[in-house]
N, C-alpha and C positions, 0 to 999 in steps of 0.2 A: 661605611660598608652597607649599612641598612638601606640607605638611599640608592646605592648601586644595585643591590639585590632587587629592591622594589621596581626599579626602572627596567631591569632585565626581564623581570616577570611580566611587566606591562608590555614590553617589546614582544615577548613570546605570545601574549594574548592577542596582540594586534596581528602578528604573522599568522596565527591560527585562524583568525576570523576573516582574513582577506586573501584573495588569490595572489596578488602581487602589489607591493608598495613601492612607489618611486622614492629614491633615497632622500631627497629634500623634504618631501611630505612626511616621511616617517620621522626624520630628525625634528621637524617642526612639531609633530604630535607629542614627541617625548621631551621637547624643549631642551635639546642638546645639540652640540656641534656635529657636523659630519664625521669628524675624527672620533668623537666619543661613541657615535652610533657604530662605527666600524669595530671599535673595541668590544662593544656589547654583542655585536654579531659574532665575533670571535669567541666570546664566552659561551654563547649558545652552541656553537660548533663543538667546543670542548666538552660540553655536556651531552653531546650525541645528537643534537638537532641539525639535520642537513639543510642549512640555509644557502640557497643558490643566489649568487649576485651577478647582475648584468651591468656592463659598463656603457658609457656613452651618454648623450643627452637624455635618452629615455631609460637610463639604467635604474635598477631598483633591486629589491630583495624579495625572495619567494621561499616559503617553507615547503620542501619537497618530501616525498616518501623516502624513508631510509631502510636500511637492512634490519634494524631493530626499532621497536616502538619506544620512544622516550616518554616521560610523563606528560600528561595533557593538563591544560588549564581549563577548568569548567566553571561556568557561572552556576548559580543556585538552580535555575530551571533546567539547565542541561544535565546537572548531576542527578536531579530527581527523575528526569525523563529516562536517563540511562538505567537507573536503578529499577524503575518500573518495567522497562523493557526487558531487563535481565530476569526479573521475577516471572514475567509472562513467558519468556523463552524457556525457562526451567520447567514449565508445565505445558509446553507447546507441542507443535505437530512436526518438528524436525528431529529426526533420529540422532541420538548421540551427543546433543549439545546440552542436555539437562545438567549433567555434572559440571561441565565447563562453565555454564552460566552461573551456577551456584558458587563456584570458586571465585569467578570474577566479581559476583555480587558481594561476597564476603570481604574481598579486598577493598571494594568501593565503600562499603558501609563502615569499614574500619577507620577511614579517613574522613567520613562525612561529619560536618559539624552537627552538634546535638539537635539543633533546630530542624535541620534537613532530615536527620535520621528519624525524628519523631514523625515527620510528614510521611516518609516512606513506610514506616512501621504501621502508622494509622491506616494507610491505604491497604496494606497487607492484611491486617486483622479484621478490617471491615469488608473484605472482598472474599467471596466464595468462589473457588475454581471448580467448575463442573467438568469433570473428566469424562470424556466420551470414549467410544471404541473405534473412532475413525482411524484410518491408517496414517502412519508417519512416513516421512520422506528422508532421503539421505542428503545431508548438507552439501556433499561433493557434487551430487547431481544438480542441486539447485544452483551451485556456483557455475557449473558448466553451462546450464541453460541460460543463466543471467548473462554470462560472458558472450555466448553466441548471439543472444538478443541484442546486446550492446554493439557487437561487431558486425551484425547482419550476416552471420555465417550460417550456412545451411547445416541442418542436423539430420542424421539417420538414426532411427530407433525402431524397436518393435513396440507394438501397442496392443493391449488387450481391452476389447470393448466390454460393455456392461454384460452382454450375453455370453461372454467367454471367448468369442472369436478373436483370432490374432491376425495381425497384418504388419507389413513393413511400411514405414513411412519415411518420406523425404520432405522436410519442412523448413521454411524460412521463418525462424522464430521472431515474434514481435514483442511480447511481454510475458512476464510471470504475473499471475494473479493469485491472491490468497483470500479465502473467505474466513480465515481464522481456524477453520477445521481441516480444509483441504487446500492443496496447491494445484494450480492449473497452468498449462503452457498454451498461450494463444499464438497461432501462426498460420502462415499460408501454406496449404498442402500443395506441393508442386505437382504431383501426379493427378490429383483431383481438381486442381485449378480452382480452389475455393478456400475460404477461411475455415479453420477448425480449432476446436478447443480440446485439449488433452489433459486428463488427470495425471499428475506427475507420478503418483504411486503406481500407475498402470504402465508406465514406460519401462522398456527393457533395453539395457545396454546402449544408452544414448551416446552418439559419437559425432564430434564436430568434423565436418568434411574438409575444412580448409577452403571451401568455395564461398566467396562473398556474393551477396546479391544486393540490389538496390533497395533502399527502404520502402516499405509499403505501409499504408495506413488503412485499417479496417473501417467499415461503415460506422457512422456515429452510433454510439451506444452498444456496439457489438460485444465488446469485452464484458461489460456488466451483465448484459442479457444472456450471453452464452455461458457465463459462470453460474448464474442463478438457475438457469433452466434445468440443468441436470439434477438439482436437488429439490425441485418443486414438482408436485404432482400435476398441477394445472398451470398453464401459461395463458395469461389474459392479455387481450389486445383491445383497447378501448379508445374511442375518440372523445376527448373532453372538449366541450364547446366553450373554451375560454383561452386567452393567450397563455403561452407557455410560462411566462413569468409569474402569472397569477397562480397557476397550478403548482409551480415549484415552491412558491412562498407558503402555500397552504399545507402541502405535504410532499416530502421527498425523503429518500433514504436508499439503503442498499437494495438493489433489485428493482427500483423504480427507474425506468428509462423513458425520458420524455423527448419527443421530437416535434419541432414546430411544423405545422402544415401550411397555414396561410396567414399567419399573424393574428388570426382570431380564434384558432382552435389548435389543438396539438394531439399527437398520438401517444398514448401511454401503454407501455409494455411492462408487465410485472408477473410475479408468480406466487404460488402458495399451495399448501397442501389441503386447504379447506375452502370449499365454495362459500361457506358462510363468512369466513374472514375476508375473502376477496370482495364479496358483495358489500360487506360492512366498510372495508377500506375505501372503495370507490365512492360509496354513498356518503362517506364522511367528508368528502371534498366539498359538498354543498354546492356543486355545479352541475349543469346539464351534461349528460354523457350518453354515448351509444356504445353498447358492448358488441364486439364482433366475434371474439373467440374467448374461451372455448364454448361449444354448444351447451355443455352442462351448466356453465355459468349463466348463459342466456335463459335456459329453462328454470334455473333456480331463482333468478330475479323475477321472472314472470310469476312463479308460484308465490314468491314473497310479496309481490304487489297484490296478488289476489287475497292473500291472508290479511295484509294491511288494510285493503279496502273493506273486507268483511268486518274487520274490528271496528270500523267507524260507522257502520250501519246503526240506525236507531234501534233501541231494544223493542222486542215484541210486546204489544199490549196484552195484558192478561184479560 
């Protein structure tokens, strides 16, 4: 009986990790006959796992979504990842899932082996959660936007700009983007015939229209740049006189958008609230560069160069 149970659990693990298994290959993996495999499949169905079978030469087995969620088999890394994700969600930016996340986390930790529980608890005790005052969003709204993005379905919603003005929008959604503090919807504004990025907490009454549109792709780097731009005081545009691969290897991160120009140089777009930090970040590359925007950064670097040159002059003789 123990061997049968272990085999069924291994079968379940294989089905969860693979989209569809040909019957002969699955039987070979389990080292059983096709008849034994069919019996094990029936056992999983009795336990509530909806295993779909296809017949014929290309027939096989596939685990489908069911009406209820049966238990999952997780390896060590998957269990830790889910636990960490639930802890993050409990203090996150989505309204109403904090308590649900904590309940799910409590159930998961109850069955975690002690070695994994120690790893998760160590991460928790050594991590400080900085709670901000940024707005939260409704999970149902996120689900609606995500589904419309997946299905290329146009959305109608009201939108409140930063200055308080309101407008009605018709948008072909592309992707949801998150900075950890805020959620954004990136999409093609049908009436303005251009790409736009909307803060989800400023949307009002989003509605799926049922009208499908062909998939669109924004310009390279648009998503990253458009999401960072609203939370940065200054937007810098810099030509770095080095190949893109060299620049990316030296420094890259959220908000750094690189675009190849001619194979020998690349365009860098980034943002920040401090001119000093922007100048330091670009200078830290250790490569030749030309600053195009903003004018304040150009003036700041010129002033900085003057100060640095003055600091290297020989001392006055007494």
